[in-house]
KOLLOGU-294235 format. One record per atom (N, C-alpha, C): x, y, z; residue in three letters; atom name; residue number from 1. Coordinates in pm, whole numbers. Atoms other than C-alpha are relative to their C-alpha. Last residue first. Layout:
! KOLLOGU-294235
        u        v        w   code   site   pos
        X        Y        Z    ALA     CA   NUM
...
! end
This chain:
! KOLLOGU-294235
        u        v        w   code   site   pos
      -44      -42     -161    UNK      N   133
    -2268     2884     1238    UNK     CA   133
        8      139       56    UNK      C   133
      -31      -89       -9    UNK      N   132
    -2553     2832      980    UNK     CA   132
      127       31      117    UNK      C   132
      -20      -92     -115    UNK      N   131
    -2609     2509     1002    UNK     CA   131
       81       69      -26    UNK      C   131
      -16     -125       33    UNK      N   130
    -2620     2324      624    UNK     CA   130
        5      119      105    UNK      C   130
      -86       26       62    UNK      N   129
    -2607     1952      746    UNK     CA   129
      107      160      -27    UNK      C   129
     -102       13      -66    UNK      N   128
    -2829     2001     1032    UNK     CA   128
      147      -34      -94    UNK      C   128
      -19     -172      -97    UNK      N   127
    -3081     2227      842    UNK     CA   127
      144      -97       77    UNK      C   127
      -60     -100       47    UNK      N   126
    -3056     1923      550    UNK     CA   126
       88      109      106    UNK      C   126
       75     -124       42    UNK      N   125
    -3135     1652      766    UNK     CA   125
       89       76      -53    UNK      C   125
        9     -111      -59    UNK      N   124
    -2931     1358      717    UNK     CA   124
      -48      109      -16    UNK      C   124
      -65       69     -140    UNK      N   123
    -2983      992      592    UNK     CA   123
       85      140       88    UNK      C   123
      -83      -92      -35    UNK      N   122
    -3255     1070      376    UNK     CA   122
       91        0      121    UNK      C   122
       43     -100     -144    UNK      N   121
    -3430      799      256    UNK     CA   121
      111      110       36    UNK      C   121
     -126       -2      -72    UNK      N   120
    -3376      679     -100    UNK     CA   120
      -48       70       95    UNK      C   120
      -35      139       -3    UNK      N   119
    -3689      572     -336    UNK     CA   119
       96        1      140    UNK      C   119
     -101       24      -87    UNK      N   118
    -3890      878     -358    UNK     CA   118
       17     -128       56    UNK      C   118
      -36       42     -139    UNK      N   117
    -4162      838     -594    UNK     CA   117
      134       37       24    UNK      C   117
     -170       35      -19    UNK      N   116
    -4216     1030     -929    UNK     CA   116
        6      -63      140    UNK      C   116
      -68     -125     -138    UNK      N   115
    -4557      982    -1050    UNK     CA   115
      125      -19      -23    UNK      C   115
       34     -115       29    UNK      N   114
    -4721      769    -1347    UNK     CA   114
       61      111       90    UNK      C   114
      143      -14      -37    UNK      N   113
    -4710      429    -1172    UNK     CA   113
      -55      114      -35    UNK      C   113
       47      129      -40    UNK      N   112
    -4329      451    -1102    UNK     CA   112
     -181       42      -22    UNK      C   112
      107      -18       67    UNK      N   111
    -4076      696    -1213    UNK     CA   111
      -95     -122       22    UNK      C   111
        2      112      113    UNK      N   110
    -3770      685     -966    UNK     CA   110
     -164       29      -38    UNK      C   110
      117       16        2    UNK      N   109
    -3674      974     -736    UNK     CA   109
       11     -121     -117    UNK      C   109
      105       90      -91    UNK      N   108
    -3374      946     -509    UNK     CA   108
     -100       11      -85    UNK      C   108
      104       27       71    UNK      N   107
    -3134     1091     -805    UNK     CA   107
      -38     -157       87    UNK      C   107
       84     -104       56    UNK      N   106
    -2932     1346     -618    UNK     CA   106
     -144      -78      -89    UNK      C   106
       27      -34      128    UNK      N   105
    -2785     1038     -435    UNK     CA   105
      -63       87      -49    UNK      C   105
     -114       45       95    UNK      N   104
    -2667      959      -96    UNK     CA   104
       20       52     -129    UNK      C   104
        3      130       74    UNK      N   103
    -2940     1178       35    UNK     CA   103
      154      -39      -41    UNK      C   103
      -13      116      -67    UNK      N   102
    -2953     1462      272    UNK     CA   102
       58     -128      -69    UNK      C   102
       82        8      -46    UNK      N   101
    -3090     1725       28    UNK     CA   101
      -40     -107      143    UNK      C   101
       25      -89     -116    UNK      N   100
    -2798     1874      -54    UNK     CA   100
     -142       -7       57    UNK      C   100
      120     -110       -1    UNK      N    99
    -2712     1556     -210    UNK     CA    99
      -24       79      110    UNK      C    99
      -60      -91      109    UNK      N    98
    -2363     1377     -229    UNK     CA    98
     -138       95        4    UNK      C    98
      120      -72       44    UNK      N    97
    -2400     1213      128    UNK     CA    97
       70       81      -77    UNK      C    97
       86       81       34    UNK      N    96
    -2156      903      246    UNK     CA    96
     -137      102      -82    UNK      C    96
      153      -34      -67    UNK      N    95
    -1981     1134      457    UNK     CA    95
     -114      -85      -62    UNK      C    95
      -27        7     -133    UNK      N    94
    -1707     1151      187    UNK     CA    94
     -122       38       95    UNK      C    94
       94     -118      -36    UNK      N    93
    -1778     1062     -158    UNK     CA    93
       -2      -11      165    UNK      C    93
       32       63     -135    UNK      N    92
    -1497      872     -325    UNK     CA    92
      -90      110       44    UNK      C    92
        6      -43      -91    UNK      N    91
    -1542      987     -708    UNK     CA    91
       30      -67      146    UNK      C    91
       14       81     -114    UNK      N    90
    -1513      871    -1024    UNK     CA    90
       52        9      111    UNK      C    90
     -126        9      -64    UNK      N    89
    -1564     1164    -1272    UNK     CA    89
       -8     -106      120    UNK      C    89
       44      114     -118    UNK      N    88
    -1740     1157    -1581    UNK     CA    88
      144       -9       86    UNK      C    88
      -92      125      -97    UNK      N    87
    -1686     1420    -1806    UNK     CA    87
      -91      -56      114    UNK      C    87
        9       51     -151    UNK      N    86
    -1920     1531    -2083    UNK     CA    86
      110      -24       49    UNK      C    86
       89      -82      -77    UNK      N    85
    -1845     1729    -2395    UNK     CA    85
      -71      -13       89    UNK      C    85
     -100      -99      -37    UNK      N    84
    -1556     1544    -2606    UNK     CA    84
      -99      114      107    UNK      C    84
       13      -99       29    UNK      N    83
    -1766     1336    -2790    UNK     CA    83
       27      115       37    UNK      C    83
      -27      -22      189    UNK      N    82
    -1644     1036    -2734    UNK     CA    82
      -39      107      -82    UNK      C    82
      101      107       52    UNK      N    81
    -1692     1096    -2336    UNK     CA    81
       23       -3     -169    UNK      C    81
       77     -154       95    UNK      N    80
    -1415     1286    -2153    UNK     CA    80
      -59     -167      -88    UNK      C    80
       -4       35      119    UNK      N    79
    -1281     1036    -1798    UNK     CA    79
     -104      106      -97    UNK      C    79
       51     -100       68    UNK      N    78
    -1201     1130    -1472    UNK     CA    78
       19      -24     -135    UNK      C    78
      -25      -17      177    UNK      N    77
    -1053      915    -1233    UNK     CA    77
      -99      117      -27    UNK      C    77
      -72      138       54    UNK      N    76
    -1022      890     -842    UNK     CA    76
       33       30     -130    UNK      C    76
      -48       92      129    UNK      N    75
    -1094     1245     -734    UNK     CA    75
       29     -128      -17    UNK      C    75
     -176      -10       36    UNK      N    74
    -1209     1332     -378    UNK     CA    74
       27      -99     -147    UNK      C    74
       -5       51       62    UNK      N    73
    -1578     1474     -315    UNK     CA    73
      155      -23      -73    UNK      C    73
      -70      -60      136    UNK      N    72
    -1621     1662      -39    UNK     CA    72
       27     -136      -83    UNK      C    72
       20      131      111    UNK      N    71
    -1926     1573      165    UNK     CA    71
       64       29     -124    UNK      C    71
     -101       96      -51    UNK      N    70
    -1792     1848      489    UNK     CA    70
        2      -96     -119    UNK      C    70
       34      119      -87    UNK      N    69
    -2116     2045      427    UNK     CA    69
       87     -118       75    UNK      C    69
       95      -46      -75    UNK      N    68
    -2027     2376      356    UNK     CA    68
      -36     -149       61    UNK      C    68
      -40     -162      -98    UNK      N    67
    -1701     2351      171    UNK     CA    67
      -90        5       77    UNK      C    67
      -28       77     -162    UNK      N    66
    -1831     1949       95    UNK     CA    66
        8      166       29    UNK      C    66
      101      113      -97    UNK      N    65
    -1795     2035     -298    UNK     CA    65
        6      -33      129    UNK      C    65
      -88      114      -60    UNK      N    64
    -1606     2329     -385    UNK     CA    64
      -69      -87       96    UNK      C    64
       59       93     -181    UNK      N    63
    -1810     2571     -551    UNK     CA    63
       48     -161       -8    UNK      C    63
      -19      132       -8    UNK      N    62
    -1690     2835     -809    UNK     CA    62
      -57      -82      110    UNK      C    62
     -134       25      -48    UNK      N    61
    -1870     3124     -901    UNK     CA    61
       39     -158       36    UNK      C    61
     -119     -105       83    UNK      N    60
    -2197     3273    -1065    UNK     CA    60
      129      -31       63    UNK      C    60
      -68     -108      -53    UNK      N    59
    -2433     3184     -777    UNK     CA    59
      115       54      -90    UNK      C    59
       68      -95      -41    UNK      N    58
    -2693     3019    -1014    UNK     CA    58
       63       94      100    UNK      C    58
       59     -140       74    UNK      N    57
    -2459     2899    -1232    UNK     CA    57
      -96       45       67    UNK      C    57
      159       -1      -28    UNK      N    56
    -2241     2689     -979    UNK     CA    56
      -53      120      -70    UNK      C    56
       60     -141       30    UNK      N    55
    -1939     2581    -1117    UNK     CA    55
     -128        5       56    UNK      C    55
      126      -38      135    UNK      N    54
    -1798     2292     -985    UNK     CA    54
        7      147      -12    UNK      C    54
       41     -152      -41    UNK      N    53
    -1452     2186     -745    UNK     CA    53
      -94       -4     -137    UNK      C    53
       56      -47       93    UNK      N    52
    -1391     1814     -688    UNK     CA    52
      -16      118       -7    UNK      C    52
      156      -54      -79    UNK      N    51
    -1088     1775     -478    UNK     CA    51
      -77       39      -85    UNK      C    51
       69      176      -45    UNK      N    50
     -769     1620     -625    UNK     CA    50
     -141       40       92    UNK      C    50
       43       32     -160    UNK      N    49
     -631     1978     -578    UNK     CA    49
      -67     -137       -4    UNK      C    49
      -95      -53      -92    UNK      N    48
     -442     2060     -901    UNK     CA    48
      -47      -43      142    UNK      C    48
     -131       66        2    UNK      N    47
     -685     1881    -1117    UNK     CA    47
       80       41       79    UNK      C    47
        8      173      -39    UNK      N    46
     -990     1956     -914    UNK     CA    46
      137     -100      -70    UNK      C    46
       -5       26     -135    UNK      N    45
     -882     2312     -992    UNK     CA    45
        4     -117       51    UNK      C    45
     -134      -34      -75    UNK      N    44
     -814     2303    -1327    UNK     CA    44
      -26      -27      138    UNK      C    44
      -24      101       33    UNK      N    43
    -1202     2213    -1387    UNK     CA    43
      151      -47       39    UNK      C    43
       33      136      -70    UNK      N    42
    -1330     2438    -1215    UNK     CA    42
       64     -101      -44    UNK      C    42
     -105      -24     -112    UNK      N    41
    -1090     2716    -1386    UNK     CA    41
      -67     -109      106    UNK      C    41
     -115       76       -3    UNK      N    40
    -1241     2545    -1716    UNK     CA    40
      103       55      107    UNK      C    40
      -94      -62      134    UNK      N    39
    -1590     2548    -1623    UNK     CA    39
      124      -21      -14    UNK      C    39
     -122       14      -29    UNK      N    38
    -1764     2264    -1448    UNK     CA    38
       28      126     -133    UNK      C    38
      -50      -55      116    UNK      N    37
    -2145     2184    -1445    UNK     CA    37
      169       53       46    UNK      C    37
        2     -118      -33    UNK      N    36
    -2335     1941    -1204    UNK     CA    36
      141       61     -137    UNK      C    36
      -16      -82      158    UNK      N    35
    -2481     1594    -1229    UNK     CA    35
       48      165       31    UNK      C    35
       73     -150       26    UNK      N    34
    -2505     1403     -927    UNK     CA    34
       85       11     -108    UNK      C    34
      -31      -83      -77    UNK      N    33
    -2418     1063     -744    UNK     CA    33
      -97      119       -2    UNK      C    33
       37     -110       47    UNK      N    32
    -2446      779    -1007    UNK     CA    32
      -39       93      119    UNK      C    32
      131      -74       25    UNK      N    31
    -2369      443     -857    UNK     CA    31
       21      160      -28    UNK      C    31
       60        6      122    UNK      N    30
    -2072      255     -964    UNK     CA    30
      -97       92      -29    UNK      C    30
      140       61       27    UNK      N    29
    -2031      123     -582    UNK     CA    29
      -16        8     -139    UNK      C    29
      -10      185      -36    UNK      N    28
    -1638      186     -517    UNK     CA    28
     -125      -67      -30    UNK      C    28
      -76       77       69    UNK      N    27
    -1608      487     -766    UNK     CA    27
      -20     -160       76    UNK      C    27
      -97       61      -75    UNK      N    26
    -1879      695     -705    UNK     CA    26
       67     -128       -1    UNK      C    26
       19      137      -30    UNK      N    25
    -2006      845     -990    UNK     CA    25
       86      -38      140    UNK      C    25
      -35       60     -169    UNK      N    24
    -2014     1236    -1000    UNK     CA    24
      -45     -140       -1    UNK      C    24
       70      126      -61    UNK      N    23
    -2112     1356    -1392    UNK     CA    23
       51      -67      115    UNK      C    23
      -44      111      -34    UNK      N    22
    -1998     1647    -1513    UNK     CA    22
      -74      -84       63    UNK      C    22
       98       92      -92    UNK      N    21
    -2192     1875    -1775    UNK     CA    21
      146     -114       49    UNK      C    21
        1      132       20    UNK      N    20
    -1947     2131    -1949    UNK     CA    20
      -56      -87       81    UNK      C    20
       20      127     -132    UNK      N    19
    -1915     2501    -1906    UNK     CA    19
      -37     -109     -112    UNK      C    19
     -141       50      -45    UNK      N    18
    -1782     2785    -2121    UNK     CA    18
      -24     -131      138    UNK      C    18
      -46      -93      -99    UNK      N    17
    -2145     2992    -2171    UNK     CA    17
      126      -89       58    UNK      C    17
       -8     -130       51    UNK      N    16
    -2155     2837    -2550    UNK     CA    16
       16       96      157    UNK      C    16
      104       -6       28    UNK      N    15
    -2069     2475    -2418    UNK     CA    15
       13      164      -66    UNK      C    15
       68      -64     -141    UNK      N    14
    -1716     2362    -2365    UNK     CA    14
     -151       62      -87    UNK      C    14
       77      -49       67    UNK      N    13
    -1610     2100    -2591    UNK     CA    13
      -64       71       65    UNK      C    13
      144        1      -11    UNK      N    12
    -1318     1984    -2436    UNK     CA    12
      -67      104      -71    UNK      C    12
       89      106       26    UNK      N    11
     -984     1926    -2582    UNK     CA    11
     -115      -27       -2    UNK      C    11
       33      -15      139    UNK      N    10
     -860     2269    -2499    UNK     CA    10
      -90     -108      -77    UNK      C    10
      163      -72      -39    UNK      N     9
     -865     2192    -2118    UNK     CA     9
      -86        8     -152    UNK      C     9
      102      110      -29    UNK      N     8
     -630     1900    -2220    UNK     CA     8
     -102      118       67    UNK      C     8
       75      142      127    UNK      N     7
     -447     2138    -2388    UNK     CA     7
      -55     -102       28    UNK      C     7
       94      -70       80    UNK      N     6
     -413     2397    -2101    UNK     CA     6
      -28      -91     -144    UNK      C     6
      140       -7      -15    UNK      N     5
     -333     2145    -1842    UNK     CA     5
      -73       75      -91    UNK      C     5
       41     -169      -67    UNK      N     4
      -29     2073    -2039    UNK     CA     4
     -157      -75       47    UNK      C     4
       86      -48       37    UNK      N     3
        9     1650    -2167    UNK     CA     3
      -21      138      108    UNK      C     3
      171      -62      -30    UNK      N     2
      189     1457    -1967    UNK     CA     2
       16      123      -53    UNK      C     2
      -38     -159      -48    UNK      N     1
      556     1302    -2132    UNK     CA     1
     -159       44       35    UNK      C     1
! end
C-alpha cells in the first residue's frame, strides 16, 4: 500500500524556511544539471504532475521548470538522502538545456589555475529562450 503524500512530506527535514534543496540529475547521462529549492507545495505538485516544480526564493512563489523556456523536467525517479534533508531527482530534460544561461547544466564553470573557467558552451542565447511575447 502506498504511503499518503502527507506522510511522505512529513519524513523530509525541511529547513527553518520550510525548504529542502533539490538536485536535478539527468537520468540518461547521470550529469548534475542544477540545484534548486522545494517547499511542501512544490514537492506535492511535482509528485502529482510528474513535471518538476520548484520554489523560487527570489520571487517567493512556485516555479514550474520550463514554464517560460519550454525546457521542462519530467520526473523519472526521486530519492531522499540519508539525513532526510536533500532530494535527488532524476529527470528527463526537455530541449537539453537546464540553465537559464542557455547551457546544458548550471555547473558550467570549473576551477582551474586559481580561477573559474567556463567549460560548457551556450547552446541557445538566453534572449531567444526568454523572449517576451
